Z-matrix of the N, CA and C atoms (Angstrom, degrees):
N
C 1 1.481
C 2 1.394 1 112.50
N 3 1.314 2 115.49 1 131.85
C 4 1.614 3 118.40 2 170.67
C 5 1.455 4 110.96 3 -107.17
N 6 1.380 5 112.34 4 120.96
C 7 1.523 6 112.65 5 179.14
C 8 1.521 7 109.24 6 -95.97
N 9 1.312 8 115.40 7 120.81
C 10 1.503 9 121.19 8 -176.09
C 11 1.625 10 107.33 9 -111.77
N 12 1.353 11 111.99 10 132.22
C 13 1.461 12 111.11 11 169.97
C 14 1.461 13 109.91 12 -99.23
N 15 1.380 14 120.26 13 126.92
C 16 1.428 15 125.74 14 -178.37
C 17 1.461 16 109.42 15 -104.42
N 18 1.320 17 126.43 16 127.18
C 19 1.425 18 120.50 17 173.89
C 20 1.450 19 108.28 18 -151.91
N 21 1.293 20 114.35 19 177.10
C 22 1.530 21 122.99 20 -171.56
C 23 1.511 22 107.37 21 169.37
N 24 1.311 23 112.75 22 150.18
C 25 1.560 24 116.98 23 175.24
C 26 1.570 25 110.04 24 -62.39
N 27 1.265 26 108.64 25 166.38
C 28 1.584 27 119.81 26 -179.30
C 29 1.496 28 102.57 27 -64.99
N 30 1.268 29 120.09 28 130.66
C 31 1.448 30 124.76 29 177.80
C 32 1.540 31 115.59 30 88.70
N 33 1.315 32 115.78 31 -3.49
C 34 1.428 33 120.73 32 -178.00
C 35 1.545 34 115.56 33 -73.63
N 36 1.341 35 113.26 34 -19.51
C 37 1.464 36 114.67 35 178.30
C 38 1.617 37 112.93 36 106.03
N 39 1.374 38 116.86 37 13.34
C 40 1.352 39 116.10 38 -177.26
C 41 1.562 40 118.81 39 -67.08
N 42 1.332 41 117.31 40 -28.68
C 43 1.501 42 118.93 41 170.36
C 44 1.481 43 116.66 42 -57.14
N 45 1.535 44 115.13 43 -36.91
C 46 1.339 45 120.72 44 -178.44
C 47 1.586 46 107.13 45 -70.62
N 48 1.243 47 113.50 46 -42.87
C 49 1.540 48 117.28 47 176.57
C 50 1.592 49 111.53 48 -57.65
N 51 1.254 50 114.92 49 -49.17
C 52 1.504 51 119.24 50 170.54
C 53 1.385 52 113.81 51 -47.13
N 54 1.258 53 117.07 52 -48.36
C 55 1.559 54 123.66 53 -173.68
C 56 1.534 55 106.11 54 -64.28
N 57 1.376 56 119.17 55 -47.08
C 58 1.496 57 120.17 56 174.77
C 59 1.421 58 110.65 57 -55.00
N 60 1.348 59 119.76 58 -55.17
C 61 1.494 60 120.68 59 -175.15
C 62 1.472 61 110.06 60 -56.72
N 63 1.282 62 124.01 61 -38.14
C 64 1.467 63 126.05 62 175.16
C 65 1.528 64 109.68 63 -61.70
N 66 1.379 65 119.11 64 -45.25
C 67 1.394 66 120.25 65 179.14
C 68 1.493 67 115.23 66 -63.84
N 69 1.404 68 116.87 67 -22.86
C 70 1.462 69 121.60 68 172.42
C 71 1.571 70 116.24 69 -81.22
N 72 1.324 71 113.51 70 -15.44
C 73 1.477 72 117.66 71 177.85
C 74 1.587 73 115.69 72 122.29
N 75 1.350 74 116.21 73 10.95
C 76 1.397 75 120.36 74 -178.50
C 77 1.503 76 111.60 75 -77.62
N 78 1.315 77 114.08 76 152.65
C 79 1.495 78 118.82 77 170.58
C 80 1.415 79 109.76 78 -92.81
N 81 1.289 80 117.28 79 122.57
C 82 1.512 81 119.91 80 -176.01
C 83 1.416 82 115.93 81 -103.71
N 84 1.355 83 118.29 82 126.75
C 85 1.505 84 120.62 83 176.36
C 86 1.551 85 102.22 84 -115.74
N 87 1.287 86 116.96 85 107.96
C 88 1.499 87 122.52 86 -173.18
C 89 1.464 88 112.75 87 -96.22
N 90 1.313 89 120.09 88 108.36
C 91 1.490 90 123.03 89 -174.29
C 92 1.539 91 110.93 90 -63.89
N 93 1.293 92 117.97 91 -36.90
C 94 1.524 93 117.94 92 -179.30
C 95 1.548 94 109.33 93 -66.55
N 96 1.249 95 119.64 94 -39.18
C 97 1.446 96 125.12 95 179.82
C 98 1.519 97 110.65 96 -68.68
N 99 1.312 98 118.14 97 -37.72
C 100 1.427 99 122.13 98 173.86
C 101 1.549 100 112.97 99 -68.26
N 102 1.332 101 111.38 100 -38.06
C 103 1.409 102 116.55 101 -177.65
C 104 1.582 103 109.60 102 -69.61
N 105 1.262 104 120.09 103 -23.97
C 106 1.469 105 120.68 104 168.22
C 107 1.516 106 114.40 105 -69.42
N 108 1.349 107 110.11 106 -46.67
C 109 1.493 108 116.18 107 177.65
C 110 1.465 109 116.56 108 -57.07
N 111 1.350 110 120.24 109 -41.29
C 112 1.451 111 125.81 110 -177.50
C 113 1.494 112 110.93 111 -68.62
N 114 1.359 113 120.70 112 -14.03
C 115 1.440 114 117.02 113 178.19
C 116 1.526 115 112.95 114 -121.94
N 117 1.311 116 112.63 115 26.50
C 118 1.574 117 117.70 116 173.53
C 119 1.482 118 108.66 117 -63.93
N 120 1.368 119 116.84 118 161.95
C 121 1.562 120 117.38 119 176.75
C 122 1.525 121 113.15 120 -57.62
N 123 1.237 122 114.63 121 135.39
C 124 1.458 123 116.80 122 178.08
C 125 1.509 124 114.62 123 100.33
N 126 1.341 125 112.69 124 -11.62
C 127 1.574 126 117.90 125 -174.72
C 128 1.558 127 109.31 126 -90.85
N 129 1.390 128 115.51 127 151.95
C 130 1.356 129 119.67 128 176.17
C 131 1.628 130 114.74 129 -59.63
N 132 1.374 131 112.30 130 -27.10
C 133 1.504 132 121.77 131 -179.58
C 134 1.423 133 107.29 132 -65.69
N 135 1.395 134 124.13 133 -49.41
C 136 1.406 135 129.05 134 176.94
C 137 1.516 136 106.84 135 -53.72
N 138 1.356 137 118.26 136 -58.93
C 139 1.529 138 123.05 137 -173.17
C 140 1.470 139 105.20 138 -54.59
N 141 1.288 140 124.23 139 -39.88
C 142 1.476 141 122.40 140 179.07
C 143 1.523 142 115.20 141 -62.42
N 144 1.384 143 111.27 142 -39.60
C 145 1.473 144 115.26 143 -178.68
C 146 1.510 145 112.81 144 -70.13
N 147 1.326 146 114.61 145 -37.97
C 148 1.461 147 118.97 146 177.36
C 149 1.506 148 108.07 147 -65.92
N 150 1.359 149 122.27 148 -39.27
C 151 1.444 150 123.42 149 177.75
C 152 1.581 151 112.64 150 -62.45
N 153 1.458 152 116.95 151 -36.70
C 154 1.403 153 123.14 152 179.56
C 155 1.537 154 111.83 153 -77.29
N 156 1.353 155 117.03 154 -42.74
C 157 1.524 156 119.28 155 -169.63
C 158 1.455 157 111.94 156 -111.31
N 159 1.317 158 119.89 157 -13.32
C 160 1.491 159 115.65 158 176.70
C 161 1.549 160 108.78 159 103.16
N 162 1.300 161 115.31 160 158.39
C 163 1.473 162 120.03 161 176.66
C 164 1.551 163 118.68 162 -67.94
N 165 1.326 164 115.28 163 -8.41
C 166 1.436 165 121.23 164 174.08
C 167 1.547 166 115.33 165 -67.01
N 168 1.279 167 113.54 166 -12.15
C 169 1.454 168 115.89 167 -179.60
C 170 1.680 169 110.51 168 -94.85
N 171 1.372 170 114.35 169 10.45
C 172 1.420 171 119.86 170 175.64
C 173 1.508 172 113.93 171 -103.91
N 174 1.241 173 117.81 172 144.97
C 175 1.558 174 118.85 173 171.89
C 176 1.560 175 110.87 174 -74.11
N 177 1.202 176 124.03 175 167.83
C 178 1.531 177 126.71 176 -178.00
C 179 1.547 178 103.73 177 -62.41
N 180 1.361 179 121.45 178 -26.12
C 181 1.437 180 117.29 179 176.29
C 182 1.438 181 117.04 180 -78.69
N 183 1.315 182 118.40 181 -8.23
C 184 1.436 183 124.28 182 -176.21
C 185 1.523 184 120.29 183 94.52
N 186 1.427 185 112.29 184 4.49
C 187 1.457 186 115.23 185 174.29
C 188 1.521 187 110.37 186 -86.54
N 189 1.330 188 115.72 187 176.56
C 190 1.445 189 122.57 188 -179.45
C 191 1.537 190 106.27 189 -78.06
N 192 1.357 191 116.24 190 131.24
C 193 1.405 192 121.40 191 176.56
C 194 1.460 193 105.11 192 -91.41
N 195 1.371 194 117.49 193 95.04
C 196 1.468 195 119.53 194 -174.38
C 197 1.566 196 112.35 195 -63.47
N 198 1.352 197 122.00 196 -50.85
C 199 1.379 198 121.74 197 175.22
C 200 1.501 199 118.30 198 -41.73
N 201 1.352 200 108.75 199 -52.85
C 202 1.527 201 122.65 200 179.15
C 203 1.597 202 109.38 201 -57.99
N 204 1.261 203 114.79 202 -52.47
C 205 1.548 204 119.28 203 179.42
C 206 1.604 205 109.29 204 -62.23
N 207 1.347 206 112.01 205 -40.29
C 208 1.427 207 114.73 206 178.89
C 209 1.512 208 115.11 207 -60.81
N 210 1.300 209 110.18 208 -38.35
C 211 1.517 210 114.49 209 -179.27
C 212 1.556 211 112.32 210 -67.02
N 213 1.453 212 114.42 211 -25.36
C 214 1.410 213 118.88 212 179.75
C 215 1.573 214 111.54 213 -82.31
N 216 1.237 215 117.73 214 -35.96
C 217 1.420 216 116.48 215 -172.13
C 218 1.555 217 116.16 216 -97.08
N 219 1.334 218 117.89 217 -30.61
C 220 1.463 219 114.52 218 -174.20
C 221 1.583 220 111.94 219 -78.49
N 222 1.231 221 119.46 220 -6.57
C 223 1.510 222 118.58 221 168.74
C 224 1.551 223 113.71 222 -104.19
N 225 1.323 224 118.70 223 7.91
C 226 1.390 225 129.06 224 178.60
C 227 1.321 226 122.58 225 -137.46
N 228 1.228 227 124.44 226 98.84
C 229 1.391 228 133.04 227 -173.57
C 230 1.535 229 115.90 228 -48.70
N 231 1.476 230 114.65 229 -46.04
C 232 1.446 231 117.03 230 -178.55
C 233 1.496 232 108.43 231 -70.29
N 234 1.288 233 121.02 232 -36.78
C 235 1.424 234 119.45 233 178.04
C 236 1.492 235 117.59 234 -70.37
N 237 1.171 236 108.81 235 -33.10
C 238 1.729 237 116.16 236 171.08
C 239 1.523 238 107.47 237 -64.18
N 240 1.374 239 117.90 238 -44.03
C 241 1.430 240 116.96 239 -177.76
C 242 1.629 241 108.94 240 -65.24
N 243 1.366 242 114.44 241 -39.95
C 244 1.486 243 117.28 242 178.46
C 245 1.582 244 109.54 243 -58.49
N 246 1.343 245 118.34 244 -43.52
C 247 1.411 246 119.00 245 178.78
C 248 1.487 247 112.27 246 -65.50
N 249 1.188 248 117.79 247 -45.98
C 250 1.504 249 123.01 248 179.10
C 251 1.581 250 112.76 249 -58.88
N 252 1.388 251 112.00 250 -33.45
C 253 1.554 252 113.86 251 178.11
C 254 1.440 253 107.72 252 -65.86
N 255 1.373 254 122.53 253 -32.75
C 256 1.378 255 121.72 254 -176.55
C 257 1.684 256 109.85 255 -78.55
N 258 1.344 257 112.72 256 -49.96
C 259 1.432 258 118.23 257 -169.08
C 260 1.504 259 111.92 258 -74.04
N 261 1.350 260 118.77 259 -46.50
C 262 1.555 261 123.19 260 -171.82
C 263 1.419 262 114.67 261 -52.91
N 264 1.388 263 123.76 262 -49.26
C 265 1.461 264 121.48 263 178.70
C 266 1.431 265 115.55 264 -64.78
N 267 1.446 266 120.84 265 -30.07
C 268 1.417 267 120.96 266 170.59
C 269 1.451 268 114.94 267 -66.23
N 270 1.377 269 115.33 268 -40.88
C 271 1.450 270 121.27 269 179.99
C 272 1.504 271 109.58 270 -65.39
N 273 1.315 272 122.30 271 -42.46
C 274 1.493 273 128.67 272 179.43
C 275 1.433 274 106.85 273 -61.39
N 276 1.329 275 125.43 274 -46.25
C 277 1.495 276 121.20 275 -173.08
C 278 1.547 277 106.79 276 -71.58
N 279 1.239 278 120.12 277 -33.94
C 280 1.473 279 121.08 278 -175.58
C 281 1.546 280 108.41 279 -73.30
N 282 1.332 281 113.45 280 -39.77
C 283 1.490 282 117.23 281 176.66
C 284 1.555 283 113.67 282 -62.23
N 285 1.195 284 114.67 283 -37.04
C 286 1.472 285 120.41 284 174.73
C 287 1.477 286 114.74 285 -66.39
N 288 1.341 287 117.68 286 -37.44
C 289 1.448 288 121.01 287 169.70
C 290 1.537 289 113.21 288 -59.55
N 291 1.260 290 118.43 289 -50.66
C 292 1.463 291 124.83 290 -176.51
C 293 1.609 292 108.25 291 -66.98
N 294 1.253 293 117.73 292 -29.23
C 295 1.500 294 119.01 293 -179.76
C 296 1.570 295 107.60 294 -67.96
N 297 1.327 296 119.17 295 -37.05
C 298 1.382 297 122.14 296 -171.89
C 299 1.533 298 111.14 297 -68.05
N 300 1.503 299 114.36 298 -16.56
C 301 1.445 300 115.51 299 175.81
C 302 1.524 301 113.36 300 -79.72
N 303 1.337 302 123.63 301 -12.66
C 304 1.400 303 124.24 302 -178.24
C 305 1.470 304 116.62 303 -76.31
N 306 1.296 305 118.16 304 149.76
C 307 1.468 306 119.98 305 -175.52
C 308 1.498 307 111.79 306 -82.07
N 309 1.448 308 116.78 307 167.98
C 310 1.426 309 117.64 308 -171.51
C 311 1.474 310 118.06 309 -64.78
N 312 1.446 311 119.01 310 -22.14
C 313 1.407 312 120.90 311 -177.51
C 314 1.478 313 115.18 312 -103.35
N 315 1.387 314 112.15 313 6.60
C 316 1.510 315 118.18 314 179.22
C 317 1.388 316 118.51 315 -72.71
N 318 1.378 317 118.91 316 146.45
C 319 1.466 318 124.15 317 163.74
C 320 1.497 319 107.03 318 -90.13
N 321 1.314 320 113.57 319 115.09
C 322 1.479 321 119.82 320 178.04
C 323 1.587 322 108.02 321 -102.58
N 324 1.280 323 112.50 322 114.69
C 325 1.482 324 121.68 323 175.09
C 326 1.367 325 113.28 324 -91.06
N 327 1.344 326 120.36 325 120.10
C 328 1.398 327 128.75 326 175.84
C 329 1.530 328 107.17 327 -99.80
N 330 1.335 329 115.38 328 104.48
C 331 1.459 330 119.24 329 178.06
C 332 1.504 331 106.50 330 -84.24
N 333 1.351 332 115.46 331 111.45
C 334 1.548 333 120.24 332 -170.42
C 335 1.496 334 106.66 333 -134.09
N 336 1.336 335 117.69 334 94.99
C 337 1.453 336 117.55 335 175.67
C 338 1.462 337 120.22 336 -49.45
N 339 1.355 338 114.84 337 -38.33
C 340 1.520 339 117.27 338 -175.72
C 341 1.409 340 111.01 339 -106.48
N 342 1.345 341 118.14 340 34.29
C 343 1.526 342 118.79 341 177.58
C 344 1.503 343 114.74 342 -58.05
N 345 1.270 344 117.26 343 -42.53
C 346 1.409 345 125.91 344 -176.76
C 347 1.568 346 110.85 345 -67.22
N 348 1.345 347 108.17 346 -51.08
C 349 1.503 348 115.06 347 -175.81
C 350 1.544 349 114.94 348 -63.64
N 351 1.430 350 111.60 349 -33.06
C 352 1.469 351 113.84 350 178.41
C 353 1.582 352 114.90 351 -97.26
N 354 1.381 353 117.48 352 15.43
C 355 1.353 354 117.41 353 172.33
C 356 1.578 355 112.72 354 68.15
N 357 1.233 356 124.89 355 34.88
C 358 1.418 357 127.94 356 -166.66
C 359 1.531 358 111.67 357 -98.15
N 360 1.320 359 116.62 358 -6.00
C 361 1.526 360 119.76 359 -171.80
C 362 1.529 361 107.92 360 -56.45
N 363 1.303 362 122.60 361 -38.89
C 364 1.567 363 120.90 362 -179.17
C 365 1.564 364 113.55 363 -58.34
N 366 1.345 365 117.10 364 -20.57
C 367 1.458 366 115.34 365 -176.62
C 368 1.568 367 114.29 366 -77.90
N 369 1.309 368 112.21 367 -10.80
C 370 1.539 369 113.24 368 -179.88
C 371 1.540 370 112.58 369 -115.89
N 372 1.322 371 113.58 370 155.96
C 373 1.500 372 124.89 371 -179.35
C 374 1.638 373 107.10 372 -63.74
N 375 1.400 374 114.70 373 -42.95
C 376 1.345 375 118.67 374 177.99
C 377 1.582 376 109.32 375 -141.18
N 378 1.276 377 112.68 376 157.49
C 379 1.560 378 112.61 377 171.81
C 380 1.452 379 108.60 378 -127.63
N 381 1.413 380 107.16 379 133.88
C 382 1.642 381 112.22 380 -177.78
C 383 1.540 382 100.71 381 -116.59
N 384 1.310 383 110.36 382 135.79
C 385 1.516 384 122.05 383 -178.89
C 386 1.469 385 106.29 384 -112.10
N 387 1.364 386 117.30 385 128.06
C 388 1.498 387 120.40 386 166.75
C 389 1.480 388 103.48 387 -93.06
N 390 1.372 389 114.66 388 124.82
C 391 1.504 390 119.34 389 -172.72
C 392 1.482 391 110.04 390 -120.64
N 393 1.397 392 112.70 391 140.04
C 394 1.496 393 118.53 392 176.84
C 395 1.547 394 103.08 393 -147.43
N 396 1.288 395 116.04 394 151.72
C 397 1.469 396 122.48 395 -179.89
C 398 1.628 397 105.69 396 -67.07
N 399 1.338 398 121.67 397 146.74
C 400 1.325 399 123.02 398 177.71
C 401 1.648 400 117.20 399 -52.52
N 402 1.214 401 111.41 400 -35.28
C 403 1.542 402 116.51 401 178.29
C 404 1.448 403 111.79 402 -66.25
N 405 1.521 404 116.29 403 -31.45
C 406 1.468 405 119.18 404 -176.88
C 407 1.583 406 101.72 405 -73.40
N 408 1.338 407 118.18 406 -49.40
C 409 1.395 408 126.16 407 -175.26
C 410 1.604 409 104.07 408 -51.92
N 411 1.292 410 120.25 409 -60.12
C 412 1.547 411 124.02 410 176.48
C 413 1.446 412 114.18 411 -46.39
N 414 1.268 413 116.89 412 -50.81
C 415 1.473 414 122.04 413 -178.94
C 416 1.525 415 110.73 414 -62.54
N 417 1.353 416 123.30 415 -35.32
C 418 1.514 417 122.79 416 175.16
C 419 1.472 418 109.14 417 -70.77
N 420 1.241 419 118.04 418 -44.48
C 421 1.497 420 121.70 419 -174.38
C 422 1.476 421 107.42 420 -62.49
N 423 1.295 422 123.11 421 -39.25
C 424 1.432 423 124.78 422 -174.60
C 425 1.541 424 110.84 423 -84.64
N 426 1.366 425 113.16 424 -46.72
C 427 1.514 426 118.10 425 -174.59
C 428 1.537 427 111.81 426 -81.48
N 429 1.315 428 118.72 427 -40.01
C 430 1.425 429 118.07 428 -178.62
C 431 1.498 430 118.48 429 -92.93
N 432 1.360 431 115.64 430 -32.82
C 433 1.390 432 118.89 431 178.72
C 434 1.565 433 114.11 432 -96.75
N 435 1.301 434 113.63 433 -12.09
C 436 1.549 435 114.67 434 179.25
C 437 1.527 436 113.84 435 77.95
N 438 1.377 437 116.50 436 17.54
C 439 1.443 438 117.16 437 -172.55
C 440 1.613 439 108.03 438 -82.46
N 441 1.267 440 115.41 439 147.55
C 442 1.407 441 120.15 440 174.83
C 443 1.567 442 108.74 441 -63.61
N 444 1.352 443 113.83 442 144.15
C 445 1.464 444 113.41 443 -173.64
C 446 1.530 445 115.82 444 -68.19
N 447 1.347 446 113.49 445 -34.75
C 448 1.510 447 115.69 446 174.93
C 449 1.471 448 110.84 447 -61.54
N 450 1.352 449 119.57 448 -46.72
C 451 1.468 450 126.88 449 -176.68
C 452 1.591 451 103.79 450 -60.43
N 453 1.317 452 117.36 451 -45.69
C 454 1.569 453 120.15 452 -177.73
C 455 1.465 454 109.92 453 -60.05
N 456 1.411 455 116.11 454 -46.24
C 457 1.470 456 117.44 455 178.62
C 458 1.549 457 114.97 456 -61.51
N 459 1.370 458 113.93 457 -37.16
C 460 1.363 459 119.44 458 178.21
C 461 1.568 460 112.95 459 -62.96
N 462 1.358 461 115.06 460 -42.80
C 463 1.428 462 122.27 461 -178.18
C 464 1.636 463 107.34 462 -66.57
N 465 1.340 464 116.59 463 -44.68
C 466 1.418 465 119.52 464 176.78
C 467 1.487 466 111.89 465 -56.72
N 468 1.464 467 112.99 466 -46.88
C 469 1.377 468 116.47 467 -174.48
C 470 1.497 469 114.77 468 -67.88
N 471 1.440 470 117.13 469 -22.30
C 472 1.457 471 119.10 470 176.15
C 473 1.525 472 113.25 471 -75.56
N 474 1.257 473 116.85 472 -9.01
C 475 1.470 474 119.03 473 177.21
C 476 1.500 475 115.33 474 -103.83
N 477 1.341 476 118.19 475 173.73
C 478 1.417 477 121.04 476 -174.45
C 479 1.438 478 104.24 477 -71.88
N 480 1.436 479 112.91 478 157.98
C 481 1.455 480 121.81 479 177.47
C 482 1.521 481 111.02 480 -74.06
N 483 1.335 482 113.99 481 168.75
C 484 1.462 483 121.28 482 -174.01
C 485 1.544 484 109.50 483 -66.61
N 486 1.352 485 117.56 484 -36.32
C 487 1.510 486 117.36 485 178.14
C 488 1.527 487 112.94 486 -74.11
N 489 1.316 488 117.81 487 -32.89
C 490 1.461 489 119.30 488 172.53
C 491 1.520 490 112.68 489 -60.25
N 492 1.385 491 119.24 490 -40.82
C 493 1.344 492 115.20 491 -178.29
C 494 1.503 493 114.11 492 -74.23
N 495 1.315 494 119.16 493 -31.98
C 496 1.428 495 127.66 494 174.40
C 497 1.529 496 108.91 495 -60.17
N 498 1.268 497 117.10 496 -40.98
C 499 1.451 498 125.32 497 -177.07
C 500 1.537 499 111.07 498 -57.40
N 501 1.363 500 117.28 499 -32.98
C 502 1.512 501 116.34 500 -177.83
C 503 1.507 502 110.37 501 -100.77
N 504 1.340 503 122.25 502 6.64
C 505 1.348 504 127.22 503 -175.00
C 506 1.551 505 109.90 504 -82.21
N 507 1.403 506 112.83 505 142.35
C 508 1.472 507 120.25 506 171.45
C 509 1.480 508 104.51 507 -99.65
N 510 1.379 509 118.99 508 -38.17
C 511 1.388 510 122.38 509 174.12
C 512 1.541 511 109.01 510 -135.53
N 513 1.331 512 113.04 511 145.57
C 514 1.532 513 118.39 512 -179.30
C 515 1.430 514 107.54 513 -123.17
N 516 1.382 515 113.55 514 138.61
C 517 1.471 516 126.03 515 176.42
C 518 1.479 517 104.67 516 -109.92
N 519 1.296 518 121.78 517 121.89
C 520 1.459 519 128.47 518 -176.64
C 521 1.585 520 105.98 519 -94.30
N 522 1.299 521 111.61 520 110.77
C 523 1.482 522 119.47 521 -179.26
C 524 1.530 523 112.99 522 -117.51
N 525 1.423 524 113.38 523 47.34
C 526 1.356 525 116.75 524 176.00
C 527 1.526 526 114.12 525 -89.08
N 528 1.319 527 112.84 526 -17.88
C 529 1.512 528 121.68 527 -178.14
C 530 1.399 529 113.73 528 -92.79
N 531 1.449 530 119.66 529 -162.24
C 532 1.446 531 126.73 530 -172.28
C 533 1.513 532 103.03 531 -80.66
N 534 1.367 533 107.21 532 166.52
C 535 1.463 534 115.48 533 -173.23
C 536 1.536 535 115.29 534 -63.12
N 537 1.380 536 114.86 535 -30.05
C 538 1.476 537 121.30 536 179.37
C 539 1.460 538 109.41 537 -65.90
N 540 1.323 539 119.52 538 -33.41
C 541 1.557 540 121.49 539 175.97
C 542 1.524 541 113.37 540 -64.49
N 543 1.372 542 115.36 541 -21.95
C 544 1.506 543 117.87 542 -171.32
C 545 1.419 544 113.21 543 -76.98
N 546 1.386 545 117.92 544 -41.59
C 547 1.485 546 123.65 545 -169.58
C 548 1.535 547 110.52 546 -61.04
N 549 1.354 548 119.43 547 -43.17
C 550 1.480 549 109.32 548 -178.01
C 551 1.547 550 118.43 549 -69.39
N 552 1.388 551 107.81 550 -30.97
C 553 1.544 552 115.45 551 172.02
C 554 1.552 553 110.85 552 -57.71
N 555 1.339 554 115.80 553 -50.34
C 556 1.470 555 115.65 554 -176.20
C 557 1.619 556 112.32 555 -70.35
N 558 1.248 557 115.81 556 -32.53
C 559 1.533 558 117.09 557 170.34
C 560 1.553 559 113.36 558 -60.09
N 561 1.379 560 115.21 559 -44.08
C 562 1.379 561 117.41 560 176.81
C 563 1.614 562 112.19 561 -61.20
N 564 1.254 563 117.56 562 -45.26
C 565 1.440 564 122.52 563 175.21
C 566 1.594 565 110.20 564 -56.66
N 567 1.412 566 110.86 565 -50.98
C 568 1.500 567 111.87 566 -179.65
C 569 1.471 568 113.70 567 -56.57
N 570 1.377 569 120.24 568 -32.88
C 571 1.555 570 119.26 569 179.76
C 572 1.602 571 108.08 570 -67.48
N 573 1.354 572 114.62 571 -30.31
C 574 1.402 573 119.73 572 -176.71
C 575 1.568 574 107.80 573 -70.68
N 576 1.397 575 113.45 574 -44.41
C 577 1.446 576 121.83 575 178.57
C 578 1.599 577 110.80 576 -62.03
N 579 1.312 578 115.58 577 -45.65
C 580 1.504 579 114.45 578 179.05
C 581 1.484 580 112.66 579 -67.11
N 582 1.167 581 122.19 580 -28.13
C 583 1.527 582 126.85 581 175.35
C 584 1.532 583 110.15 582 -68.37
N 585 1.361 584 114.75 583 -43.68
C 586 1.546 585 117.23 584 177.89
C 587 1.617 586 106.53 585 -71.85
N 588 1.337 587 120.99 586 -32.01
C 589 1.454 588 119.54 587 -176.13
C 590 1.579 589 103.88 588 -70.37
N 591 1.287 590 118.95 589 -38.84
C 592 1.439 591 120.08 590 -174.47
C 593 1.630 592 107.55 591 -72.81
N 594 1.215 593 119.75 592 -31.26
C 595 1.410 594 120.32 593 174.63
C 596 1.499 595 119.45 594 -70.66
N 597 1.473 596 109.45 595 -26.87
C 598 1.500 597 114.41 596 178.81
C 599 1.504 598 111.91 597 -88.34
N 600 1.389 599 120.19 598 2.04
C 601 1.461 600 116.14 599 177.24
C 602 1.540 601 115.66 600 -72.87
């Protein structure tokens, strides 16, 4: 099994790269998806968040109000750290469970947005970074996701900088260009990952 950490800044196109890897045969463990699962209604994770942030972060139906929580934490480093201290251990435990289900020759892609920020690179055999210029990220967030520019800048500022991410990368996928330029790069990286996985069997 080859354990690959995949990361990139918000708006860099990491989700599209994940989708392509899965289409080639990768096993995907999506930290964001797991992060949503571990705070669903009735979970210890949600109870811990309510204890830390108050019932105002719940919707009337009792689910986590993500936009409300986001507005609290992305402008306040201490509040963000408090949230991460609750969610990250739960995500790590669930990710480890899912990894155990993969086969010996599989390429397991761990899609981890905050890999750099949390010093997680040593957990993986290789780290792949999806890279885009900050102006490209901002344009995608505002134009494609409809995000307010101030919120987009706050979310970008809460993450590691471009150079910090590239510093932990074993392989970099440049996603500054159009979508059609991305696929050949991802396929080339996939071939390298398959070779490494075969060697590690």
